[in-house]
N, C-alpha and C positions, 0 to 999 in steps of 0.2 A: 505493500501499499505506499503511496507517494504521500509525502507531507508536504501539503500547500498553505501552510501557516504563515509561510514566509511572502506568500504570490497573494493571498487573498483580498488585501487591502487596497488593492491600485492594480492597475495595469503596469508592469516592470518594463524597462528599457529592455531587456532579455531574459530567459530564461532557457537551461541547459534542457534538453528533451532525454532524460535520463528513466528507468524503469526496472522492472524486475529483472530483464535481461542481462544489465549490467552487472545487478546486484548478485545475480546467481555465477556469473562469469568470475568475478572477483572472489566469492565465496570458494569456487572451484580452486582458485591458485592457492588462496590461505591454506586450504585442507591438503594442498599437494606437498607443502611442505618448503616447497619453492618461492620467494616471493620477490627476491632481488630481480635485477637484471640476468634474465634467463631464456629459455624457450618461447614465452610467449611475448618477450620483446622482439626476437628475430621474426618469428611467426606476423606479428604486428608491421615491421620495416618491410618485409616482405608482400605482403597487402597492400600496403599504402604507395610504395613503389608500382607495383603491378598495376593499381588503380590510376596511377597521373601517368604511365607511360616511362618512367624512370628505371636505371638499371639497380641503382642502390638507393637502399634510405637508413640514415643513422638516426636513433632515438634518442633525446635528450631529457634533461629532467626540465628544460623549459625552452621558449623560442630564441630568448637571450643566449643562451649556451650554445644553440646551433649555430646562430649567426656569426658569434666570437668564433667558433670550431672551423667555418667557413671562410671567416678572415684568415685564420692562422693556417690553416693547411694551403692557403693561396699563397703565402709569402707575404703580408701584410705586417708589420711591425714597428716597434719603435721609430718617431720622425717622418713616419708616412703620412700621408693625407687621405681620408675618406670624403667623397661628398654624397650627400644623402640629403633629403627635403626636409626641414625646420616642421613644416606640417606632418609631424608623426608622433610615435610613443618615444619617451625617454631610452626607453630599451634598444633601441637603434642604437642611441650613441653610447650609451651603456656599452653595447660589445664592440665598437671601435676603439675606446677607450682601454678596456679589457685587453684587447689586443696590443695596446702600447702606441695605437694611432691617433690620430686628430682630426675629429668631426670639422667638416667644412662643409656649411648649410647652403642649399641653393631654390631657388625659388618653385612653385609649381607652375602648371596650368591652370587657367583659370575654369575650362569648363570640366575636366576630368578630376581634378584637384591632386593628381599625380606628379611627378618629379618632372619638369621640363627638361629634356635633353639641351633644346637651345642653351638655356641659362647655363645649365651646368657645363657646358663646353667654352662659357665665359669665364669661370671661374677654377680652370684646372688651371694646376701651376706643376712645375717640375718634381713637386714633391707628391704630388696626387697619384696614388697607387691602384685604388679603385674607385668604383661607383655602387653603392647599395640604394639601388632603385624598391621602391614600396608599392606594392599592387593595395592603395590605400581603399579600406572601407570594403573590400570585396572584389574593386574593379581593376583587372588587368593592366599593368602599364605598357607604355609602345615598347614592348620588348624588342623588335628589329631595330629601332631607332638608337635604343642603348648597346646593341650588341654590334650594331655597325659603329656607334662612338668608341666604344671599348677595344674592338679592333683595330681601329684607324690609330687609335692613340696608345697602345699598348697597355691595357687598363683591365685590371679583372673586374669584371663584373657579378655580383652576388643580389638576387632578388629576395626581397622579404616580404614572401607570400603569407605571413601569419594569418591574415584575413580573408584570404581568398583561394582556400582550398575548395575545388569544384569550381571556380572559375576558369574560362578558355581563354586563350589568345589563339584567332585564327583557327578555331575548332579543335585544337589543343589541351588538356586540361593542364594549368599552370603547375609547372614542376616537372613536365615532361617534354622540354626544348634542350635539354643537356646544358642550360645554366646552372650554378650551386644556388638553390633556391630551399627556405625554411620556411616551414610551418609550425603555428602555433595550436596548442589544445587547451590554450584556457578556457575556462565556461562562457567566456562573451564569443569565442571563434566558433566557426564551423561545426567541428566536432570537439569534446572534450575528453579529457584523461584525469582532470581535475586541475593539473598543472601540468605542462610537459611541450616538446617541442619535436620536431623531426628535420635533419639534414638531407637534402635529395642531390643525387649526382650519377651520373654517367660514368665516371672515371673510379676506376676500383681501386686505384692508390690511394686518391684522397678520403675514400670512403675509410678503407684500414686505417689508415692515419687517424682518422678522424676518432674511429673506436677506440683506438689505442688511447688517444688524447682524452677523452671521456669517462674513461676506467681508470684516472691517475697517472697514465703512460704506461701500464703494464702489459706487458707483450703477449700473455696470455689472459684470458678470461676466467672470472670466477667458476664458471660452469664447463671450461674446457678441463680445468683444473679437477672439477667435482666428477667429470665422465671418466675422469684417467687416474682416480683413485688415489691423488696426490703425489704420482709418479712423476708430473712435468712440474715444472717451476717457471715462474716470471722474471722477467729482467727489464730493466728501464733503463731505456735509451735517450729519454728526454723528458722531463718533470710535465706532469697533466695534472687532470681536473677530475674533482665527482662531480661527474655532470649526468650521471647513469638514470637512466628510467627503471620504473619496478615493473616487476612481471604483472603486480595488480593494477596498475596504470596500463599497461597493454592491452591487458583480458580488457578491461573498459571500453580501450582504443578499438578494439577489432569488434566489440558489438556497435560503437558509434559507427563506424566505418560501413556496417551493413545499411545503415539506417541514411548515410548521406544523399543517396540517389531523390528520397523521398523531401529528406532539409530543405534540398534545391529545390525540388518543385514546388512546397509548400513558400518557402522564401519568394520564388518569382511569383506566384499569384498573389502574394501579399504587396508586392512592390507594385503590380500592374494594377492592384485595386488603388493603393495609395496613389498610383498616377493619374488614375481616373479623376479621383476624387479631387487632387492639386488645380484641375484644368478650372475647377469653379473657384477658386482664389489666386487672383493676379498677385498675392503680396509674397508668394511662394512659389518655386520651380521645383521641380521633380530632380532627381539624378541624370546625370548625362551619361549614356551608354555609346562610345563610340562603336561603327560597324565592326571592329577589328574583335571585339569583346563581347564574351557572356560573362555577366555578371553574377557574381554570387551571393549578394546582397546579406554578408554578413550584419551590414547596419544599413539602414536607410537614411540618407542624408538629402535635407533639404535646405535651400539658399533662398535667403528673404530679398526680393525684388528691391528696387527703388520705390515702388510704391509703398513698400511695408512703413507703418506710423509706428510701430513699436521695435524694441531690440529682442534680440536672439535672447538675450540673457533676462528678459521683463517677460517672454513667451516660458522659458523654462517653469518659471515660479508659478505661474498661471496655471501652467498644466499641471503643475504637482498637488495646486490647491484643487482641482479638478480628478486629482486622483489618479494621474497619467504622469508615468515618468518619462523624462525626457535627458538628453544631455546637450549642451552647447558643443560647438564646433572644437576642435583638435587645436589646445593652446601652442602658439609658434615656440619651439623650443628654443632659438634666439632670445625670446624675450625672457625665459627661465633663469634665477637669479646665478644658476649655477653657469651660464653663459653669458648672461648680459653684459658684464665687463668688458671681455674681450670681445664681444661683438657689437660695443655701443654704437658703431658707426653703418651695422647694416641694415639694408632695409629689403623686404624681399614684399612688394605690393600684393602680389596675389595671393602670397600666403596670409599675409596680415589681415588683407580682406576676407578669403575665406575663415579665418577664425572670429571675425565679427558676424558674418554674415548666414553660417550655417547651423543646423541644429538636425539632432539623428532623434527619429520617431520609433517607437516600439517596434519589432521585427522579430520574431522566431517560431520554429515551430509549435505549432497549437495554438498561436493566435488565430480568435477566431474573427469571421466577418464582424459580427456582433461589437465586439471589443475594439475592430479598427474604424468601425463607425464612430464608436464613441471617441478615440482619439481625434477624428476628423472633426466631430460637434467640438472638443475640446479646444482643438486648434482654432478653428473657425471662431469660437468666443474669446479666446487668448490673444486674437490677431487685433479685437477692438478696441481702440484708444482709449 
Protein backbone atom coordinates (compact mmCIF):
# COMPACT_ATOMS: atom_id res chain seq x y z
CA UNK A 1 0.00 0.00 0.00
CA UNK A 2 1.46 3.36 -1.06
CA UNK A 3 1.42 6.11 1.60
CA UNK A 4 -0.10 9.27 0.09
CA UNK A 5 0.12 11.42 3.21
CA UNK A 6 2.91 13.65 1.85
CA UNK A 7 0.96 14.43 -1.34
CA UNK A 8 -2.67 14.58 -0.21
CA UNK A 9 -2.98 18.28 0.69
CA UNK A 10 -1.81 19.79 -2.64
CA UNK A 11 -0.79 19.02 -6.20
CA UNK A 12 2.99 18.54 -6.01
CA UNK A 13 5.43 19.68 -8.66
CA UNK A 14 6.31 16.03 -9.15
CA UNK A 15 6.24 12.66 -7.47
CA UNK A 16 8.02 9.43 -8.38
CA UNK A 17 5.98 6.51 -9.69
CA UNK A 18 6.79 3.80 -7.16
CA UNK A 19 4.81 0.78 -6.02
CA UNK A 20 4.81 -2.80 -4.88
CA UNK A 21 7.03 -3.94 -7.75
CA UNK A 22 9.91 -1.76 -6.58
CA UNK A 23 9.37 -2.79 -2.95
CA UNK A 24 9.43 -6.48 -3.89
CA UNK A 25 12.59 -6.08 -5.97
CA UNK A 26 14.45 -4.35 -3.16
CA UNK A 27 13.22 -6.94 -0.66
CA UNK A 28 14.55 -9.73 -2.87
CA UNK A 29 18.00 -8.14 -2.92
CA UNK A 30 18.01 -7.65 0.85
CA UNK A 31 17.15 -11.29 1.41
CA UNK A 32 19.83 -12.42 -1.07
CA UNK A 33 22.59 -11.30 1.28
CA UNK A 34 24.37 -9.21 -1.38
CA UNK A 35 23.30 -5.57 -1.10
CA UNK A 36 26.37 -3.62 -2.28
CA UNK A 37 27.60 -3.15 -5.85
CA UNK A 38 27.05 -6.52 -7.48
CA UNK A 39 25.04 -8.49 -10.03
CA UNK A 40 21.96 -6.23 -9.98
CA UNK A 41 24.11 -3.19 -10.75
CA UNK A 42 25.64 -5.00 -13.73
CA UNK A 43 22.15 -6.00 -14.91
CA UNK A 44 20.90 -2.43 -14.59
CA UNK A 45 23.92 -1.08 -16.50
CA UNK A 46 23.37 -3.53 -19.35
CA UNK A 47 19.61 -2.92 -19.49
CA UNK A 48 19.89 0.88 -19.67
CA UNK A 49 22.72 0.73 -22.19
CA UNK A 50 20.62 -1.53 -24.40
CA UNK A 51 17.61 0.77 -24.01
CA UNK A 52 19.37 3.93 -25.18
CA UNK A 53 21.74 2.28 -27.66
CA UNK A 54 25.07 2.66 -25.85
CA UNK A 55 27.69 -0.09 -25.56
CA UNK A 56 28.48 0.41 -21.87
CA UNK A 57 26.91 1.86 -18.75
CA UNK A 58 28.74 2.63 -15.50
CA UNK A 59 26.37 3.09 -12.57
CA UNK A 60 27.29 5.51 -9.78
CA UNK A 61 25.89 6.84 -6.52
CA UNK A 62 24.90 10.15 -8.18
CA UNK A 63 24.88 11.91 -11.53
CA UNK A 64 27.46 14.35 -10.15
CA UNK A 65 29.81 11.40 -9.65
CA UNK A 66 29.13 10.20 -13.21
CA UNK A 67 29.94 13.67 -14.58
CA UNK A 68 33.13 13.82 -12.52
CA UNK A 69 34.22 10.42 -13.86
CA UNK A 70 33.36 11.45 -17.44
CA UNK A 71 35.65 14.45 -17.12
CA UNK A 72 38.46 12.54 -15.41
CA UNK A 73 38.57 9.62 -17.84
CA UNK A 74 38.62 12.20 -20.68
CA UNK A 75 41.78 13.77 -19.28
CA UNK A 76 40.24 16.93 -17.83
CA UNK A 77 42.24 18.08 -14.80
CA UNK A 78 43.87 20.97 -12.92
CA UNK A 79 44.25 24.15 -14.93
CA UNK A 80 41.77 23.12 -17.61
CA UNK A 81 38.62 25.12 -18.31
CA UNK A 82 35.24 23.55 -19.00
CA UNK A 83 32.45 25.59 -20.59
CA UNK A 84 28.92 24.99 -19.35
CA UNK A 85 25.63 26.89 -19.12
CA UNK A 86 24.98 29.10 -16.12
CA UNK A 87 21.29 28.14 -16.47
CA UNK A 88 21.76 24.76 -14.78
CA UNK A 89 22.23 22.89 -11.52
CA UNK A 90 25.18 23.53 -9.21
CA UNK A 91 26.04 19.83 -9.61
CA UNK A 92 27.45 20.54 -13.08
CA UNK A 93 29.89 23.10 -11.74
CA UNK A 94 30.67 20.87 -8.76
CA UNK A 95 31.75 18.01 -11.06
CA UNK A 96 34.12 20.35 -12.91
CA UNK A 97 35.61 21.65 -9.67
CA UNK A 98 35.95 18.08 -8.33
CA UNK A 99 38.04 17.30 -11.43
CA UNK A 100 40.34 20.20 -10.53
CA UNK A 101 39.18 22.24 -13.52
CA UNK A 102 37.61 25.70 -13.79
CA UNK A 103 33.95 26.26 -14.77
CA UNK A 104 33.43 28.93 -17.45
CA UNK A 105 29.83 29.98 -18.08
CA UNK A 106 28.21 30.61 -21.46
CA UNK A 107 24.76 31.81 -22.48
CA UNK A 108 21.76 29.79 -23.62
CA UNK A 109 19.45 29.97 -26.62
CA UNK A 110 16.27 31.92 -25.97
CA UNK A 111 13.89 29.33 -27.37
CA UNK A 112 15.37 25.98 -26.27
CA UNK A 113 16.94 27.22 -22.99
CA UNK A 114 19.91 25.01 -23.89
CA UNK A 115 23.55 26.03 -24.23
CA UNK A 116 24.18 28.25 -27.27
CA UNK A 117 27.00 26.79 -29.42
CA UNK A 118 27.69 30.20 -31.00
CA UNK A 119 28.18 31.81 -27.58
CA UNK A 120 30.32 28.89 -26.45
CA UNK A 121 32.70 29.38 -29.38
CA UNK A 122 33.13 33.05 -28.51
CA UNK A 123 34.24 32.07 -24.99
CA UNK A 124 36.87 29.48 -25.90
CA UNK A 125 40.38 30.15 -24.63
CA UNK A 126 43.68 28.26 -24.94
CA UNK A 127 42.85 26.68 -21.55
CA UNK A 128 39.49 25.29 -22.69
CA UNK A 129 39.58 21.51 -22.52
CA UNK A 130 35.92 20.48 -22.65
CA UNK A 131 32.32 21.49 -23.19
CA UNK A 132 29.64 20.25 -20.83
CA UNK A 133 26.36 20.63 -22.66
CA UNK A 134 23.13 20.12 -20.73
CA UNK A 135 19.88 18.67 -22.10
CA UNK A 136 17.92 21.04 -19.92
CA UNK A 137 14.42 20.27 -18.62
CA UNK A 138 14.29 17.07 -20.68
CA UNK A 139 14.95 18.72 -24.07
CA UNK A 140 17.99 17.40 -26.00
CA UNK A 141 20.48 20.10 -26.94
CA UNK A 142 21.81 20.52 -30.48
CA UNK A 143 24.23 17.60 -30.34
CA UNK A 144 25.40 17.95 -33.96
CA UNK A 145 26.46 21.56 -33.43
CA UNK A 146 28.45 20.70 -30.32
CA UNK A 147 30.07 17.62 -31.85
CA UNK A 148 31.19 19.67 -34.84
CA UNK A 149 32.52 22.45 -32.60
CA UNK A 150 34.32 19.97 -30.33
CA UNK A 151 35.88 18.17 -33.30
CA UNK A 152 37.00 21.38 -34.96
CA UNK A 153 38.55 22.81 -31.80
CA UNK A 154 39.92 19.56 -30.36
CA UNK A 155 37.70 19.57 -27.26
CA UNK A 156 36.11 16.85 -25.13
CA UNK A 157 32.30 16.84 -25.17
CA UNK A 158 30.30 15.62 -22.18
CA UNK A 159 26.50 15.49 -22.32
CA UNK A 160 24.66 16.02 -19.04
CA UNK A 161 21.39 14.26 -19.82
CA UNK A 162 20.36 14.09 -16.16
CA UNK A 163 16.82 15.20 -16.97
CA UNK A 164 16.55 13.78 -20.48
CA UNK A 165 16.40 9.99 -20.24
CA UNK A 166 13.95 8.98 -22.98
CA UNK A 167 14.45 12.16 -24.96
CA UNK A 168 15.52 11.71 -28.58
CA UNK A 169 17.89 13.59 -30.85
CA UNK A 170 17.11 12.95 -34.53
CA UNK A 171 15.22 9.79 -33.68
CA UNK A 172 17.87 8.22 -31.42
CA UNK A 173 17.64 8.12 -27.64
CA UNK A 174 19.97 10.53 -25.86
CA UNK A 175 22.92 8.48 -24.64
CA UNK A 176 23.09 6.42 -27.81
CA UNK A 177 25.15 8.78 -29.99
CA UNK A 178 28.63 7.74 -28.86
CA UNK A 179 29.15 10.84 -26.71
CA UNK A 180 29.98 10.53 -23.00
CA UNK A 181 26.53 10.98 -21.49
CA UNK A 182 25.38 11.06 -17.87
CA UNK A 183 21.92 10.32 -16.45
CA UNK A 184 20.47 11.03 -13.01
CA UNK A 185 18.11 8.84 -11.00
CA UNK A 186 17.15 11.43 -8.40
CA UNK A 187 13.41 11.32 -7.61
CA UNK A 188 12.80 14.44 -9.72
CA UNK A 189 14.25 12.77 -12.81
CA UNK A 190 12.65 10.36 -15.30
CA UNK A 191 13.25 7.14 -13.35
CA UNK A 192 14.59 6.92 -9.83
CA UNK A 193 16.81 4.78 -7.65
CA UNK A 194 16.42 7.22 -4.74
CA UNK A 195 19.81 8.71 -5.61
CA UNK A 196 22.09 7.52 -8.38
CA UNK A 197 23.48 8.13 -11.83
CA UNK A 198 25.03 6.41 -14.81
CA UNK A 199 27.74 7.21 -17.32
CA UNK A 200 27.13 5.92 -20.87
CA UNK A 201 29.95 5.38 -23.37
CA UNK A 202 30.85 3.34 -26.43
CA UNK A 203 34.53 3.24 -25.39
CA UNK A 204 35.35 0.03 -23.49
CA UNK A 205 38.61 1.40 -22.07
CA UNK A 206 36.90 4.50 -20.68
CA UNK A 207 34.11 2.39 -19.18
CA UNK A 208 36.61 0.06 -17.49
CA UNK A 209 38.62 2.94 -16.04
CA UNK A 210 35.43 4.60 -14.78
CA UNK A 211 34.46 1.33 -13.03
CA UNK A 212 37.86 1.18 -11.33
CA UNK A 213 37.68 4.83 -10.24
CA UNK A 214 34.17 4.47 -8.81
CA UNK A 215 35.40 1.65 -6.53
CA UNK A 216 38.28 3.45 -4.77
CA UNK A 217 40.68 2.60 -7.61
CA UNK A 218 40.61 -1.15 -6.93
CA UNK A 219 41.60 -3.28 -9.92
CA UNK A 220 39.23 -6.07 -8.85
CA UNK A 221 35.64 -5.63 -7.67
CA UNK A 222 34.25 -7.00 -4.41
CA UNK A 223 31.96 -9.33 -6.39
CA UNK A 224 34.90 -10.77 -8.38
CA UNK A 225 36.82 -11.44 -5.16
CA UNK A 226 33.73 -13.04 -3.61
CA UNK A 227 33.22 -15.33 -6.59
CA UNK A 228 36.91 -16.31 -6.47
CA UNK A 229 36.48 -17.17 -2.76
CA UNK A 230 39.15 -14.67 -1.82
CA UNK A 231 41.84 -16.19 -4.05
CA UNK A 232 42.44 -13.04 -6.10
CA UNK A 233 43.69 -9.71 -4.80
CA UNK A 234 43.08 -6.14 -5.88
CA UNK A 235 45.77 -3.61 -6.75
CA UNK A 236 45.63 0.18 -6.77
CA UNK A 237 47.25 1.89 -9.73
CA UNK A 238 45.59 5.27 -9.04
CA UNK A 239 43.48 6.92 -6.38
CA UNK A 240 39.73 6.53 -6.81
CA UNK A 241 36.43 7.30 -5.11
CA UNK A 242 33.54 5.59 -3.40
CA UNK A 243 30.97 6.27 -6.12
CA UNK A 244 29.35 2.83 -6.01
CA UNK A 245 25.66 2.20 -6.58
CA UNK A 246 24.11 -0.51 -4.41
CA UNK A 247 22.27 -3.57 -5.68
CA UNK A 248 19.19 -2.35 -3.79
CA UNK A 249 19.18 0.82 -5.89
CA UNK A 250 19.81 -1.10 -9.09
CA UNK A 251 16.93 -3.48 -8.39
CA UNK A 252 14.66 -0.48 -7.97
CA UNK A 253 16.04 1.01 -11.19
CA UNK A 254 15.35 -2.16 -13.18
CA UNK A 255 11.66 -2.02 -12.23
CA UNK A 256 11.55 1.70 -12.99
CA UNK A 257 13.14 1.12 -16.40
CA UNK A 258 10.29 -1.24 -17.32
CA UNK A 259 7.92 1.70 -16.74
CA UNK A 260 9.92 4.24 -18.76
CA UNK A 261 7.91 3.98 -21.99
CA UNK A 262 4.65 4.46 -20.09
CA UNK A 263 6.17 7.38 -18.17
CA UNK A 264 7.24 9.05 -21.40
CA UNK A 265 3.80 8.54 -22.93
CA UNK A 266 2.01 10.00 -19.92
CA UNK A 267 4.34 12.99 -19.71
CA UNK A 268 3.88 13.74 -23.42
CA UNK A 269 0.09 13.56 -23.07
CA UNK A 270 0.16 15.87 -20.07
CA UNK A 271 2.44 18.32 -21.88
CA UNK A 272 0.15 18.41 -24.91
CA UNK A 273 -2.83 19.04 -22.61
CA UNK A 274 -1.02 22.00 -21.07
CA UNK A 275 0.01 23.22 -24.54
CA UNK A 276 -3.64 23.35 -25.64
CA UNK A 277 -4.77 25.13 -22.47
CA UNK A 278 -2.02 27.74 -22.67
CA UNK A 279 -3.22 28.90 -26.08
CA UNK A 280 -5.92 30.77 -24.18
CA UNK A 281 -3.38 32.56 -21.96
CA UNK A 282 -1.43 35.28 -23.80
CA UNK A 283 0.60 35.97 -20.64
CA UNK A 284 2.55 32.70 -20.95
CA UNK A 285 3.99 30.48 -23.67
CA UNK A 286 4.55 26.70 -23.69
CA UNK A 287 7.94 24.94 -24.06
CA UNK A 288 9.67 25.15 -27.44
CA UNK A 289 10.53 21.83 -29.11
CA UNK A 290 12.84 21.98 -32.16
CA UNK A 291 12.24 19.68 -35.11
CA UNK A 292 15.30 17.56 -34.31
CA UNK A 293 14.12 16.60 -30.80
CA UNK A 294 11.61 14.53 -28.89
CA UNK A 295 11.15 16.13 -25.47
CA UNK A 296 11.22 13.87 -22.39
CA UNK A 297 9.21 16.44 -20.36
CA UNK A 298 10.94 15.71 -17.08
CA UNK A 299 9.65 19.21 -16.31
CA UNK A 300 7.10 21.45 -17.98
CA UNK A 301 8.57 24.94 -18.27
CA UNK A 302 6.38 27.91 -19.22
CA UNK A 303 7.67 31.38 -20.10
CA UNK A 304 6.04 34.68 -19.23
CA UNK A 305 5.44 36.97 -22.20
CA UNK A 306 5.64 40.80 -22.21
CA UNK A 307 1.85 40.92 -21.69
CA UNK A 308 2.15 39.34 -18.22
CA UNK A 309 1.49 41.88 -15.47
CA UNK A 310 2.67 39.77 -12.53
CA UNK A 311 6.06 38.19 -11.94
CA UNK A 312 6.94 34.51 -11.86
CA UNK A 313 7.75 34.83 -8.17
CA UNK A 314 4.30 36.27 -7.46
CA UNK A 315 2.64 33.49 -9.42
CA UNK A 316 4.52 30.77 -7.51
CA UNK A 317 3.28 32.20 -4.20
CA UNK A 318 -0.28 32.56 -5.47
CA UNK A 319 -0.30 29.03 -6.85
CA UNK A 320 0.86 27.72 -3.46
CA UNK A 321 -2.08 29.49 -1.84
CA UNK A 322 -4.28 27.54 -4.25
CA UNK A 323 -2.62 24.23 -3.26
CA UNK A 324 -0.55 23.87 -6.43
CA UNK A 325 3.22 23.53 -6.13
CA UNK A 326 5.34 25.23 -8.81
CA UNK A 327 8.96 26.38 -9.05
CA UNK A 328 10.62 29.46 -10.47
CA UNK A 329 13.06 29.04 -13.32
CA UNK A 330 16.65 27.98 -12.74
CA UNK A 331 18.73 30.62 -10.89
CA UNK A 332 21.89 31.53 -12.86
CA UNK A 333 25.00 29.99 -11.36
CA UNK A 334 27.10 33.08 -12.11
CA UNK A 335 24.91 34.98 -9.62
CA UNK A 336 25.42 32.45 -6.82
CA UNK A 337 27.64 33.67 -3.95
CA UNK A 338 30.28 31.03 -4.70
CA UNK A 339 30.82 32.42 -8.22
CA UNK A 340 29.58 36.02 -8.00
CA UNK A 341 32.88 37.77 -7.20
CA UNK A 342 34.94 36.04 -9.87
CA UNK A 343 32.14 36.60 -12.43
CA UNK A 344 31.25 40.17 -11.44
CA UNK A 345 31.59 41.45 -15.01
CA UNK A 346 29.84 38.50 -16.66
CA UNK A 347 26.53 39.28 -18.34
CA UNK A 348 24.50 36.47 -19.93
CA UNK A 349 21.33 38.18 -21.17
CA UNK A 350 19.36 35.11 -22.25
CA UNK A 351 20.23 33.21 -19.08
CA UNK A 352 19.22 36.12 -16.87
CA UNK A 353 15.99 36.70 -18.78
CA UNK A 354 15.06 33.00 -18.59
CA UNK A 355 15.61 32.98 -14.84
CA UNK A 356 13.16 35.88 -14.47
CA UNK A 357 10.57 34.72 -16.96
CA UNK A 358 10.24 30.94 -16.53
CA UNK A 359 8.27 28.73 -14.19
CA UNK A 360 7.70 24.97 -13.82
CA UNK A 361 4.21 23.49 -13.65
CA UNK A 362 3.43 20.06 -12.13
CA UNK A 363 4.03 17.11 -14.44
CA UNK A 364 4.53 13.46 -13.46
CA UNK A 365 3.11 9.99 -14.13
CA UNK A 366 -0.26 9.68 -12.42
CA UNK A 367 -1.16 13.37 -12.69
CA UNK A 368 -4.82 13.36 -13.70
CA UNK A 369 -6.63 15.58 -16.20
CA UNK A 370 -8.75 16.88 -13.32
CA UNK A 371 -5.59 17.91 -11.49
CA UNK A 372 -4.20 19.53 -14.63
CA UNK A 373 -7.41 21.53 -14.99
CA UNK A 374 -6.96 22.62 -11.38
CA UNK A 375 -3.40 23.72 -12.20
CA UNK A 376 -4.58 25.76 -15.20
CA UNK A 377 -7.41 27.37 -13.22
CA UNK A 378 -4.96 28.30 -10.46
CA UNK A 379 -2.57 29.72 -13.05
CA UNK A 380 -5.31 31.84 -14.64
CA UNK A 381 -6.30 33.22 -11.24
CA UNK A 382 -2.66 33.85 -10.34
CA UNK A 383 -1.99 35.84 -13.50
CA UNK A 384 -4.64 38.41 -12.57
CA UNK A 385 -2.97 41.60 -11.26
